MOPAC internal coordinates of N, CA, C and O (Angstrom, degrees):
PM7 1SCF
backbone

  N    0.0000 0     0.00 0     0.00 0    0    0    0
  C    1.4443 1     0.00 0     0.00 0    1    0    0
  C    1.5216 1   108.35 1     0.00 0    2    1    0
  O    1.2310 1   120.74 1   -43.77 1    3    2    1
  N    1.3170 1   116.20 1   136.23 1    3    2    1
  C    1.4442 1   120.14 1   179.21 1    5    3    2
  C    1.5300 1   110.41 1  -109.92 1    6    5    3
  O    1.2310 1   122.16 1   -23.28 1    7    6    5
  N    1.3150 1   113.47 1   156.72 1    7    6    5
  C    1.4752 1   119.19 1  -178.70 1    9    7    6
  C    1.5142 1   108.54 1  -131.78 1   10    9    7
  O    1.2310 1   121.12 1   -40.61 1   11   10    9
  N    1.3132 1   115.46 1   139.39 1   11   10    9
  C    1.4854 1   120.86 1   177.52 1   13   11   10
  C    1.5285 1   106.93 1  -104.10 1   14   13   11
  O    1.2310 1   120.94 1   -95.38 1   15   14   13
  N    1.3175 1   115.80 1    84.62 1   15   14   13
  C    1.4511 1   119.57 1  -173.41 1   17   15   14
  C    1.5294 1   113.66 1   -85.87 1   18   17   15
  O    1.2310 1   119.64 1   167.54 1   19   18   17
  N    1.3145 1   118.29 1   -12.46 1   19   18   17
  C    1.4500 1   121.99 1  -176.47 1   21   19   18
  C    1.5260 1   114.25 1   -81.59 1   22   21   19
  O    1.2310 1   119.89 1   177.27 1   23   22   21
  N    1.3137 1   117.82 1    -2.73 1   23   22   21
  C    1.4591 1   119.68 1  -177.00 1   25   23   22
  C    1.5256 1   110.29 1    78.24 1   26   25   23
  O    1.2310 1   120.07 1     8.01 1   27   26   25
  N    1.2958 1   117.46 1  -171.99 1   27   26   25
  C    1.4485 1   122.01 1  -178.96 1   29   27   26
  C    1.5169 1   108.18 1  -108.09 1   30   29   27
  O    1.2310 1   121.04 1   -88.28 1   31   30   29
  N    1.3361 1   115.61 1    91.72 1   31   30   29
  C    1.4577 1   118.91 1  -177.11 1   33   31   30
  C    1.5247 1   110.79 1  -128.60 1   34   33   31
  O    1.2310 1   121.30 1   -40.41 1   35   34   33
  N    1.3217 1   115.11 1   139.59 1   35   34   33
  C    1.4586 1   122.07 1   173.74 1   37   35   34
  C    1.4998 1   111.65 1  -100.36 1   38   37   35
  O    1.2310 1   120.33 1   155.98 1   39   38   37
  N    1.3209 1   116.97 1   -24.02 1   39   38   37
  C    1.4590 1   122.33 1  -178.97 1   41   39   38
  C    1.5204 1   108.99 1  -114.46 1   42   41   39
  O    1.2310 1   120.47 1    -8.08 1   43   42   41
  N    1.3135 1   116.70 1   171.92 1   43   42   41
  C    1.4413 1   120.26 1   179.69 1   45   43   42
  C    1.5080 1   114.42 1   -84.78 1   46   45   43
  O    1.2310 1   119.46 1   154.96 1   47   46   45
  N    1.3281 1   118.64 1   -25.04 1   47   46   45
  C    1.4655 1   121.24 1  -174.78 1   49   47   46
  C    1.4999 1   113.50 1  -102.93 1   50   49   47
  O    1.2310 1   120.39 1   -35.60 1   51   50   49
  N    1.3202 1   116.86 1   144.40 1   51   50   49
  C    1.4438 1   121.80 1   179.47 1   53   51   50
  C    1.5153 1   112.73 1   -67.13 1   54   53   51
  O    1.2310 1   120.36 1   140.31 1   55   54   53
  N    1.3306 1   116.92 1   -39.69 1   55   54   53
  C    1.4662 1   119.23 1  -178.85 1   57   55   54
  C    1.5331 1   110.75 1   -67.18 1   58   57   55
  O    1.2310 1   120.24 1   134.72 1   59   58   57
  N    1.3189 1   117.15 1   -45.28 1   59   58   57
  C    1.4561 1   120.38 1   177.39 1   61   59   58
  C    1.5300 1   111.84 1   -63.14 1   62   61   59
  O    1.2310 1   120.82 1   140.47 1   63   62   61
  N    1.3099 1   116.04 1   -39.53 1   63   62   61
  C    1.4526 1   120.65 1   178.86 1   65   63   62
  C    1.5144 1   111.63 1   -63.02 1   66   65   63
  O    1.2310 1   120.33 1   136.87 1   67   66   65
  N    1.3226 1   116.97 1   -43.13 1   67   66   65
  C    1.4695 1   121.80 1  -179.64 1   69   67   66
  C    1.5360 1   109.51 1   -65.09 1   70   69   67
  O    1.2310 1   119.71 1   137.49 1   71   70   69
  N    1.3322 1   118.15 1   -42.51 1   71   70   69
  C    1.4504 1   120.77 1   176.00 1   73   71   70
  C    1.5001 1   112.91 1   -61.32 1   74   73   71
  O    1.2310 1   120.57 1   139.71 1   75   74   73
  N    1.3180 1   116.51 1   -40.29 1   75   74   73
  C    1.4594 1   121.28 1   178.86 1   77   75   74
  C    1.5227 1   111.56 1   -65.07 1   78   77   75
  O    1.2310 1   120.75 1   137.16 1   79   78   77
  N    1.3255 1   116.17 1   -42.84 1   79   78   77
  C    1.4610 1   120.78 1   178.71 1   81   79   78
  C    1.5551 1   110.46 1   -66.77 1   82   81   79
  O    1.2310 1   120.11 1   142.28 1   83   82   81
  N    1.3203 1   117.39 1   -37.72 1   83   82   81
  C    1.4540 1   120.44 1   178.08 1   85   83   82
  C    1.5284 1   109.90 1   -64.87 1   86   85   83
  O    1.2310 1   120.25 1   135.38 1   87   86   85
  N    1.3011 1   117.12 1   -44.62 1   87   86   85
  C    1.4691 1   121.57 1   178.43 1   89   87   86
  C    1.5209 1   110.82 1   -62.66 1   90   89   87
  O    1.2310 1   119.18 1   136.94 1   91   90   89
  N    1.3067 1   119.16 1   -43.06 1   91   90   89
  C    1.4336 1   122.03 1   178.72 1   93   91   90
  C    1.5180 1   111.77 1   -62.59 1   94   93   91
  O    1.2310 1   120.99 1   135.51 1   95   94   93
  N    1.3231 1   115.70 1   -44.49 1   95   94   93
  C    1.4817 1   119.62 1   179.44 1   97   95   94
  C    1.5031 1   111.72 1   -63.49 1   98   97   95
  O    1.2310 1   120.13 1   138.26 1   99   98   97
  N    1.3392 1   117.36 1   -41.74 1   99   98   97
  C    1.4717 1   120.61 1   177.69 1  101   99   98
  C    1.5022 1   111.34 1   -61.70 1  102  101   99
  O    1.2310 1   120.09 1   134.78 1  103  102  101
  N    1.3211 1   117.44 1   -45.22 1  103  102  101
  C    1.4524 1   121.99 1  -179.53 1  105  103  102
  C    1.5443 1   109.44 1   -64.20 1  106  105  103
  O    1.2310 1   120.60 1   136.16 1  107  106  105
  N    1.3044 1   116.45 1   -43.84 1  107  106  105
  C    1.4641 1   119.95 1  -178.68 1  109  107  106
  C    1.5136 1   111.45 1   -63.88 1  110  109  107
  O    1.2310 1   119.97 1   137.85 1  111  110  109
  N    1.3457 1   117.67 1   -42.15 1  111  110  109
  C    1.4661 1   121.09 1   178.09 1  113  111  110
  C    1.5087 1   113.11 1   -63.71 1  114  113  111
  O    1.2310 1   120.22 1   139.21 1  115  114  113
  N    1.3246 1   117.18 1   -40.79 1  115  114  113
  C    1.4662 1   119.90 1  -171.47 1  117  115  114
  C    1.5034 1   113.97 1   -91.25 1  118  117  115
  O    1.2310 1   119.64 1   143.93 1  119  118  117
  N    1.3258 1   118.29 1   -36.07 1  119  118  117
  C    1.4617 1   119.24 1  -172.78 1  121  119  118
  C    1.5250 1   114.14 1  -125.21 1  122  121  119
  O    1.2310 1   119.81 1   175.08 1  123  122  121
  N    1.2919 1   117.96 1    -4.92 1  123  122  121
  C    1.4616 1   119.68 1  -173.94 1  125  123  122
  C    1.5231 1   109.07 1    87.65 1  126  125  123
  O    1.2310 1   120.71 1     9.83 1  127  126  125
  N    1.3047 1   116.25 1  -170.17 1  127  126  125
  C    1.4530 1   119.28 1  -173.87 1  129  127  126
  C    1.4999 1   113.13 1  -112.59 1  130  129  127
  O    1.2310 1   118.85 1   169.72 1  131  130  129
  N    1.2721 1   119.79 1   -10.28 1  131  130  129
  C    1.4687 1   121.78 1   178.28 1  133  131  130
  C    1.5286 1   107.86 1  -129.20 1  134  133  131
  O    1.2310 1   120.34 1   -73.87 1  135  134  133
  N    1.3263 1   116.96 1   106.13 1  135  134  133
  C    1.4478 1   120.34 1  -176.56 1  137  135  134
  C    1.5252 1   109.75 1  -142.36 1  138  137  135
  O    1.2310 1   120.49 1   -25.79 1  139  138  137
  N    1.3184 1   116.67 1   154.21 1  139  138  137
  C    1.4759 1   119.87 1   179.47 1  141  139  138
  C    1.5299 1   111.94 1   -69.22 1  142  141  139
  O    1.2310 1   120.86 1   -19.99 1  143  142  141
  N    1.3142 1   115.96 1   160.01 1  143  142  141
  C    1.4697 1   122.58 1  -178.04 1  145  143  142
  C    1.5272 1   112.98 1   -58.45 1  146  145  143
  O    1.2310 1   119.87 1   139.94 1  147  146  145
  N    1.3336 1   117.86 1   -40.06 1  147  146  145
  C    1.4461 1   120.96 1  -175.64 1  149  147  146
  C    1.5243 1   111.59 1   -62.45 1  150  149  147
  O    1.2310 1   120.07 1   152.62 1  151  150  149
  N    1.3470 1   117.48 1   -27.38 1  151  150  149
  C    1.4405 1   118.58 1   178.42 1  153  151  150
  C    1.5372 1   112.71 1   -71.45 1  154  153  151
  O    1.2310 1   120.73 1   150.60 1  155  154  153
  N    1.3253 1   116.20 1   -29.40 1  155  154  153
  C    1.4725 1   119.31 1   175.01 1  157  155  154
  C    1.5364 1   110.63 1   -65.90 1  158  157  155
  O    1.2310 1   120.69 1   140.02 1  159  158  157
  N    1.3411 1   116.28 1   -39.98 1  159  158  157
  C    1.4524 1   120.28 1   177.95 1  161  159  158
  C    1.5250 1   109.05 1   -63.86 1  162  161  159
  O    1.2310 1   120.13 1   135.62 1  163  162  161
  N    1.3163 1   117.35 1   -44.38 1  163  162  161
  C    1.4497 1   121.85 1   178.86 1  165  163  162
  C    1.5315 1   111.16 1   -62.15 1  166  165  163
  O    1.2310 1   120.52 1   140.07 1  167  166  165
  N    1.3496 1   116.60 1   -39.93 1  167  166  165
  C    1.4436 1   120.53 1   179.65 1  169  167  166
  C    1.5389 1   111.03 1   -63.24 1  170  169  167
  O    1.2310 1   120.35 1   140.28 1  171  170  169
  N    1.3161 1   116.95 1   -39.72 1  171  170  169
  C    1.4734 1   119.70 1   178.41 1  173  171  170
  C    1.5367 1   110.50 1   -65.16 1  174  173  171
  O    1.2310 1   120.16 1   142.00 1  175  174  173
  N    1.3138 1   117.30 1   -38.00 1  175  174  173
  C    1.4365 1   121.27 1   177.80 1  177  175  174
  C    1.5362 1   113.13 1   -67.01 1  178  177  175
  O    1.2310 1   120.66 1   152.61 1  179  178  177
  N    1.3272 1   116.35 1   -27.39 1  179  178  177
  C    1.4539 1   121.18 1  -178.58 1  181  179  178
  C    1.5299 1   113.23 1   -88.29 1  182  181  179
  O    1.2310 1   119.52 1   175.93 1  183  182  181
  N    1.3236 1   118.52 1    -4.07 1  183  182  181
  C    1.4525 1   121.88 1  -177.32 1  185  183  182
  C    1.5483 1   112.23 1   -56.47 1  186  185  183
  O    1.2310 1   118.67 1   131.52 1  187  186  185
  N    1.3425 1   120.13 1   -48.48 1  187  186  185
  C    1.4688 1   119.27 1  -179.04 1  189  187  186
  C    1.5332 1   112.15 1   -59.77 1  190  189  187
  O    1.2310 1   119.47 1   137.77 1  191  190  189
  N    1.3038 1   118.62 1   -42.23 1  191  190  189
  C    1.4523 1   122.11 1   178.10 1  193  191  190
  C    1.5472 1   110.94 1   -63.06 1  194  193  191
  O    1.2310 1   121.21 1   137.88 1  195  194  193
  N    1.3017 1   115.29 1   -42.12 1  195  194  193
  C    1.4640 1   121.10 1   179.81 1  197  195  194
  C    1.5220 1   111.58 1   -63.60 1  198  197  195
  O    1.2310 1   120.50 1   135.81 1  199  198  197
  N    1.3020 1   116.66 1   -44.19 1  199  198  197
  C    1.4706 1   121.92 1   178.16 1  201  199  198
  C    1.5449 1   110.04 1   -60.84 1  202  201  199
  O    1.2310 1   121.48 1   133.74 1  203  202  201
  N    1.3287 1   114.77 1   -46.26 1  203  202  201
  C    1.4609 1   119.33 1   178.31 1  205  203  202
  C    1.5388 1   110.76 1   -59.80 1  206  205  203
  O    1.2310 1   120.47 1   136.63 1  207  206  205
  N    1.3147 1   116.71 1   -43.37 1  207  206  205
  C    1.4596 1   121.27 1  -179.33 1  209  207  206
  C    1.5198 1   111.61 1   -63.65 1  210  209  207
  O    1.2310 1   120.03 1   137.15 1  211  210  209
  N    1.3281 1   117.55 1   -42.85 1  211  210  209
  C    1.4450 1   120.73 1   177.76 1  213  211  210
  C    1.5242 1   111.84 1   -63.78 1  214  213  211
  O    1.2310 1   120.26 1   135.73 1  215  214  213
  N    1.3342 1   117.10 1   -44.27 1  215  214  213
  C    1.4551 1   120.47 1   179.48 1  217  215  214
  C    1.5311 1   111.19 1   -64.45 1  218  217  215
  O    1.2310 1   120.12 1   140.26 1  219  218  217
  N    1.3258 1   117.38 1   -39.74 1  219  218  217
  C    1.4733 1   119.90 1   176.99 1  221  219  218
  C    1.5358 1   110.89 1   -62.87 1  222  221  219
  O    1.2310 1   120.49 1   140.35 1  223  222  221
  N    1.3286 1   116.66 1   -39.65 1  223  222  221
  C    1.4551 1   120.85 1   178.33 1  225  223  222
  C    1.5141 1   111.72 1   -65.37 1  226  225  223
  O    1.2310 1   120.47 1   140.33 1  227  226  225
  N    1.3299 1   116.71 1   -39.67 1  227  226  225
  C    1.4694 1   120.43 1  -179.58 1  229  227  226
  C    1.5231 1   110.01 1   -67.30 1  230  229  227
  O    1.2310 1   119.83 1   143.62 1  231  230  229
  N    1.3294 1   117.92 1   -36.38 1  231  230  229
  C    1.4465 1   121.24 1   178.74 1  233  231  230
  C    1.5378 1   111.71 1   -71.22 1  234  233  231
  O    1.2310 1   120.96 1   144.92 1  235  234  233
  N    1.3205 1   115.76 1   -35.08 1  235  234  233
  C    1.4664 1   120.19 1  -178.60 1  237  235  234
  C    1.5289 1   112.57 1   -72.04 1  238  237  235
  O    1.2310 1   120.45 1   148.71 1  239  238  237
  N    1.3128 1   116.75 1   -31.29 1  239  238  237
  C    1.4706 1   120.84 1  -176.40 1  241  239  238
  C    1.5555 1   109.78 1  -130.60 1  242  241  239
  O    1.2310 1   119.90 1  -109.27 1  243  242  241
  N    1.3192 1   117.80 1    70.73 1  243  242  241
  C    1.4703 1   118.50 1  -176.04 1  245  243  242
  C    1.5263 1   114.44 1   -65.85 1  246  245  243
  O    1.2310 1   119.77 1   147.01 1  247  246  245
  N    1.3216 1   118.05 1   -32.99 1  247  246  245
  C    1.4663 1   120.61 1   178.83 1  249  247  246
  C    1.5243 1   110.38 1   -65.53 1  250  249  247
  O    1.2310 1   120.56 1   133.46 1  251  250  249
  N    1.3194 1   116.53 1   -46.54 1  251  250  249
  C    1.4580 1   120.55 1   177.74 1  253  251  250
  C    1.5210 1   111.36 1   -62.44 1  254  253  251
  O    1.2310 1   120.50 1   140.05 1  255  254  253
  N    1.3393 1   116.66 1   -39.95 1  255  254  253
  C    1.4525 1   120.34 1   178.46 1  257  255  254
  C    1.5264 1   110.34 1   -64.87 1  258  257  255
  O    1.2310 1   119.82 1   143.06 1  259  258  257
  N    1.3061 1   117.94 1   -36.94 1  259  258  257
  C    1.4627 1   120.72 1   178.75 1  261  259  258
  C    1.5240 1   113.08 1   -65.80 1  262  261  259
  O    1.2310 1   120.36 1   155.96 1  263  262  261
  N    1.3075 1   116.92 1   -24.04 1  263  262  261
  C    1.4559 1   120.86 1   177.45 1  265  263  262
  C    1.5227 1   109.78 1   -90.61 1  266  265  263
  O    1.2310 1   120.30 1   133.92 1  267  266  265
  N    1.3167 1   117.04 1   -46.08 1  267  266  265
  C    1.4669 1   122.20 1  -170.85 1  269  267  266
  C    1.5352 1   112.09 1   -72.65 1  270  269  267
  O    1.2310 1   119.22 1   141.40 1  271  270  269
  N    1.3156 1   119.09 1   -38.60 1  271  270  269
  C    1.4673 1   120.12 1  -175.15 1  273  271  270
  C    1.5328 1   111.62 1   -66.02 1  274  273  271
  O    1.2310 1   119.03 1   130.34 1  275  274  273
  N    1.3477 1   119.45 1   -49.66 1  275  274  273
  C    1.4629 1   118.26 1   176.77 1  277  275  274
  C    1.5298 1   112.96 1   -62.70 1  278  277  275
  O    1.2310 1   120.93 1   141.41 1  279  278  277
  N    1.3373 1   115.82 1   -38.59 1  279  278  277
  C    1.4492 1   120.14 1   178.05 1  281  279  278
  C    1.5219 1   111.77 1   -61.34 1  282  281  279
  O    1.2310 1   120.72 1   136.05 1  283  282  281
  N    1.3202 1   116.22 1   -43.95 1  283  282  281
  C    1.4605 1   120.29 1   177.99 1  285  283  282
  C    1.5363 1   112.38 1   -64.71 1  286  285  283
  O    1.2310 1   120.87 1   140.88 1  287  286  285
  N    1.3157 1   115.95 1   -39.12 1  287  286  285
  C    1.4805 1   119.69 1  -179.63 1  289  287  286
  C    1.5266 1   110.57 1   -67.11 1  290  289  287
  O    1.2310 1   120.09 1   135.94 1  291  290  289
  N    1.3174 1   117.44 1   -44.06 1  291  290  289
  C    1.4754 1   121.23 1   178.12 1  293  291  290
  C    1.5344 1   110.56 1   -62.46 1  294  293  291
  O    1.2310 1   121.00 1   134.03 1  295  294  293
  N    1.3126 1   115.69 1   -45.97 1  295  294  293
  C    1.4623 1   120.52 1  -178.62 1  297  295  294
  C    1.5157 1   110.77 1   -64.03 1  298  297  295
  O    1.2310 1   119.95 1   134.98 1  299  298  297
  N    1.3183 1   117.70 1   -45.02 1  299  298  297
  C    1.4664 1   120.55 1  -179.98 1  301  299  298
  C    1.5150 1   111.44 1   -61.97 1  302  301  299
  O    1.2310 1   119.76 1   133.68 1  303  302  301
  N    1.3490 1   118.06 1   -46.32 1  303  302  301
  C    1.4380 1   120.47 1  -177.51 1  305  303  302
  C    1.5300 1   110.73 1   -65.57 1  306  305  303
  O    1.2310 1   119.63 1   142.14 1  307  306  305
  N    1.3257 1   118.32 1   -37.86 1  307  306  305
  C    1.4406 1   120.89 1   175.57 1  309  307  306
  C    1.5192 1   113.36 1   -64.42 1  310  309  307
  O    1.2310 1   120.72 1   134.69 1  311  310  309
  N    1.2738 1   116.22 1   -45.31 1  311  310  309
  C    1.4689 1   121.75 1  -178.87 1  313  311  310
  C    1.5423 1   110.17 1   -69.73 1  314  313  311
  O    1.2310 1   120.45 1   137.96 1  315  314  313
  N    1.3250 1   116.75 1   -42.04 1  315  314  313
  C    1.4537 1   120.12 1  -176.80 1  317  315  314
  C    1.5219 1   112.22 1   -64.37 1  318  317  315
  O    1.2310 1   120.41 1   150.50 1  319  318  317
  N    1.2960 1   116.82 1   -29.50 1  319  318  317
  C    1.4660 1   120.28 1  -179.02 1  321  319  318
  C    1.4982 1   112.97 1   -72.51 1  322  321  319
  O    1.2310 1   119.90 1   144.97 1  323  322  321
  N    1.3307 1   117.80 1   -35.03 1  323  322  321
  C    1.4635 1   120.21 1  -169.07 1  325  323  322
  C    1.5083 1   115.45 1  -114.43 1  326  325  323
  O    1.2310 1   119.02 1   170.70 1  327  326  325
  N    1.3230 1   119.47 1    -9.30 1  327  326  325
  C    1.4609 1   120.72 1  -172.00 1  329  327  326
  C    1.5328 1   110.05 1  -122.51 1  330  329  327
  O    1.2310 1   120.08 1   -39.94 1  331  330  329
  N    1.3321 1   117.46 1   140.06 1  331  330  329
  C    1.4908 1   118.42 1   175.80 1  333  331  330
  C    1.5246 1   111.88 1   -68.26 1  334  333  331
  O    1.2310 1   121.24 1   -14.04 1  335  334  333
  N    1.3203 1   115.24 1   165.96 1  335  334  333
  C    1.4684 1   122.58 1  -174.88 1  337  335  334
  C    1.5169 1   113.23 1   -48.79 1  338  337  335
  O    1.2310 1   120.04 1   128.73 1  339  338  337
  N    1.3108 1   117.53 1   -51.27 1  339  338  337
  C    1.4581 1   119.77 1  -171.46 1  341  339  338
  C    1.5174 1   113.76 1   -67.74 1  342  341  339
  O    1.2310 1   119.47 1   163.08 1  343  342  341
  N    1.3183 1   118.62 1   -16.92 1  343  342  341
  C    1.4500 1   120.08 1   179.98 1  345  343  342
  C    1.5285 1   113.94 1  -103.17 1  346  345  343
  O    1.2310 1   120.12 1  -175.59 1  347  346  345
  N    1.3010 1   117.38 1     4.41 1  347  346  345
  C    1.4645 1   120.62 1  -179.28 1  349  347  346
  C    1.5270 1   112.75 1   -72.01 1  350  349  347
  O    1.2310 1   118.84 1   127.99 1  351  350  349
  N    1.3264 1   119.83 1   -52.01 1  351  350  349
  C    1.4832 1   119.15 1  -177.51 1  353  351  350
  C    1.5299 1   115.18 1   -56.95 1  354  353  351
  O    1.2310 1   119.04 1   138.53 1  355  354  353
  N    1.3513 1   119.44 1   -41.47 1  355  354  353
  C    1.4816 1   116.26 1   178.77 1  357  355  354
  C    1.5169 1   113.34 1   -61.69 1  358  357  355
  O    1.2310 1   120.00 1   149.51 1  359  358  357
  N    1.3264 1   117.60 1   -30.49 1  359  358  357
  C    1.4646 1   120.46 1  -178.22 1  361  359  358
  C    1.5456 1   111.83 1   -80.67 1  362  361  359
  O    1.2310 1   120.70 1   171.47 1  363  362  361
  N    1.3168 1   116.26 1    -8.53 1  363  362  361
  C    1.4586 1   120.16 1   179.50 1  365  363  362
  C    1.5309 1   112.74 1  -111.73 1  366  365  363
  O    1.2310 1   120.33 1  -168.22 1  367  366  365
  N    1.3217 1   116.97 1    11.78 1  367  366  365
  C    1.4822 1   120.98 1  -176.74 1  369  367  366
  C    1.5340 1   112.17 1   -60.41 1  370  369  367
  O    1.2310 1   119.86 1   152.89 1  371  370  369
  N    1.3218 1   117.87 1   -27.11 1  371  370  369
  C    1.4581 1   119.50 1  -179.74 1  373  371  370
  C    1.5307 1   112.51 1   -61.54 1  374  373  371
  O    1.2310 1   119.73 1   164.81 1  375  374  373
  N    1.3324 1   118.12 1   -15.19 1  375  374  373
  C    1.4577 1   121.42 1  -178.82 1  377  375  374
  C    1.5410 1   112.67 1   -78.53 1  378  377  375
  O    1.2310 1   119.98 1   163.61 1  379  378  377
  N    1.3311 1   117.65 1   -16.39 1  379  378  377
  C    1.4815 1   120.13 1  -177.35 1  381  379  378
  C    1.5324 1   113.85 1   -53.83 1  382  381  379
  O    1.2310 1   117.78 1   136.43 1  383  382  381
  N    1.3295 1   121.82 1   -43.57 1  383  382  381
  C    1.4547 1   119.47 1  -178.89 1  385  383  382
  C    1.5288 1   113.73 1   -61.52 1  386  385  383
  O    1.2310 1   120.04 1   153.50 1  387  386  385
  N    1.3374 1   117.52 1   -26.50 1  387  386  385
  C    1.4610 1   120.09 1  -178.67 1  389  387  386
  C    1.5222 1   110.32 1   -77.88 1  390  389  387
  O    1.2310 1   120.10 1   180.00 1  391  390  389

């Protein structure tokens, strides 16, 4: 019997690994997992607008943000620790309504 005790890591550092998993989950939620190169360029150009939109939403609904942000952080950290990259977005689907 074999055991995978090292977790699911592509990089050596925990901080880098968490950032990579967060980026993968964000891309998978917003654009899917197989997309042409030009859409990545477009996504980078849309980052300032997206950040503004998220901040405006957080200001408009502070009570909801106070519930959703900690919930999302706890869920992401739990999923990121035990699940490989490709299975993270399905386990975080409950975050879409927020």
